[in-house]
C-alpha positions as CSV (number, residue, x, y, z in Angstrom):
1,Q,-112.0,21.7,-129.6
2,V,-110.5,19.8,-127.4
3,Q,-110.8,20.0,-123.0
4,L,-109.0,18.9,-120.2
5,V,-110.3,18.4,-116.8
6,E,-108.2,17.3,-113.5
7,S,-109.3,15.4,-110.8
8,G,-107.3,13.6,-108.0
9,G,-105.3,16.5,-105.8
10,G,-105.3,16.9,-102.3
11,L,-103.7,16.1,-99.1
12,V,-101.3,13.5,-98.3
13,Q,-98.4,13.4,-96.0
14,A,-94.4,12.9,-96.9
15,G,-94.1,9.5,-98.8
16,D,-97.0,8.7,-99.8
17,S,-97.9,7.9,-103.7
18,L,-101.1,9.5,-105.2
19,R,-102.2,9.8,-108.5
20,L,-103.8,12.5,-110.4
21,S,-106.0,12.0,-114.0
22,C,-106.9,14.1,-116.6
23,A,-109.7,13.8,-118.9
24,A,-109.9,15.0,-122.2
25,S,-113.3,15.5,-124.5
26,G,-113.4,17.3,-127.5
27,R,-111.6,16.3,-131.0
28,T,-109.3,14.3,-128.7
29,I,-107.7,13.0,-132.6
30,D,-106.1,16.5,-132.7
31,I,-103.6,16.2,-129.7
32,D,-100.3,15.7,-130.2
33,D,-99.6,14.7,-127.4
34,L,-100.3,16.0,-123.5
35,G,-97.6,17.1,-120.7
36,W,-98.1,17.6,-116.7
37,F,-96.8,21.0,-115.2
38,R,-97.4,22.5,-111.9
39,R,-96.8,25.9,-110.7
40,T,-95.8,27.6,-106.5
41,P,-96.6,30.8,-105.7
42,G,-93.6,32.9,-106.2
43,K,-91.9,30.0,-108.1
44,E,-91.4,29.3,-112.0
45,Q,-93.9,26.4,-113.3
46,E,-92.6,23.6,-113.5
47,F,-92.6,20.5,-116.4
48,L,-92.7,17.4,-115.2
49,G,-93.2,15.0,-118.9
50,S,-95.5,14.4,-121.3
51,I,-96.8,11.4,-123.5
52,S,-97.9,11.4,-127.2
53,W,-102.0,10.8,-127.4
54,A,-101.0,8.3,-130.4
55,A,-98.4,6.5,-129.4
56,G,-98.9,7.0,-125.4
57,S,-95.1,6.8,-124.9
58,P,-94.5,9.6,-121.8
59,T,-91.0,11.6,-121.8
60,Y,-90.2,12.6,-118.0
61,A,-88.3,15.9,-117.0
62,N,-84.6,15.1,-115.2
63,S,-86.2,16.5,-112.0
64,V,-89.3,13.5,-111.6
65,K,-87.6,11.1,-113.5
66,G,-87.6,7.7,-111.9
67,R,-90.3,9.4,-108.9
68,F,-93.1,10.3,-111.9
69,T,-95.0,8.5,-113.4
70,I,-97.3,9.5,-116.5
71,S,-99.5,6.5,-118.4
72,R,-102.6,6.7,-120.4
73,D,-106.3,5.1,-120.9
74,S,-107.2,5.3,-124.5
75,A,-110.6,4.2,-123.9
76,E,-111.0,6.7,-121.4
77,N,-109.0,9.7,-122.9
78,T,-107.7,9.9,-120.0
79,V,-103.7,10.6,-118.7
80,F,-102.4,9.7,-115.4
81,L,-99.9,11.3,-113.4
82,H,-98.5,8.8,-110.2
83,M,-95.9,10.4,-107.9
84,N,-94.5,8.5,-105.5
85,S,-91.8,9.4,-102.6
86,L,-93.8,12.5,-102.3
87,T,-92.3,15.1,-100.4
88,P,-92.8,19.0,-99.3
89,E,-91.3,20.5,-102.3
90,D,-94.5,18.5,-104.0
91,S,-96.6,20.7,-103.1
92,A,-97.9,22.7,-106.2
93,R,-101.1,23.2,-108.0
94,Y,-100.6,20.4,-111.0
95,Y,-102.0,20.9,-114.4
96,C,-102.6,19.3,-117.5
97,A,-102.0,20.4,-121.4
98,A,-102.2,19.2,-124.5
99,R,-99.8,20.5,-127.9
100,V,-103.4,20.7,-129.9
101,A,-102.0,21.7,-134.1
102,S,-99.3,23.6,-132.0
103,I,-95.5,24.2,-131.6
104,G,-96.6,24.7,-128.0
105,Y,-99.1,23.8,-125.6
106,N,-102.1,25.9,-126.5
107,V,-105.0,23.8,-124.4
108,W,-105.0,23.9,-120.7
109,G,-107.2,22.2,-118.0
110,Q,-108.1,24.3,-114.4
111,G,-105.1,22.8,-112.2
112,S,-105.9,20.4,-109.3
113,Q,-103.9,21.2,-105.3
114,V,-101.3,19.1,-104.3
115,F,-100.2,19.2,-100.4
116,V,-97.8,17.4,-99.0
117,S,-97.4,17.0,-95.4
118,S,-94.0,16.5,-93.3
């Protein structure tokens, strides 16, 4: 099976940039695409974007388009979420998830907390 581990979260100031990593292991050839999500208490889960595993083609939600970038290091089986111009509204727990032989995301990481101070 596929396993995902996020890293790179922490405390930053408004206007800073931060890069999150999602390391995939197991049968990574079974991954169709890998997406990034964030959750904040009291708010619905938000889809940020995704990248196809084989081709490395990213797509983005309108809410973060132009500010967040998703990339892939295929040799390391790692996907990155690079976030620019962070604001306190970006404070959330960020998750990566993979679609593995599924119409929905069925493999999830443990999440990485991001806090943006004003």
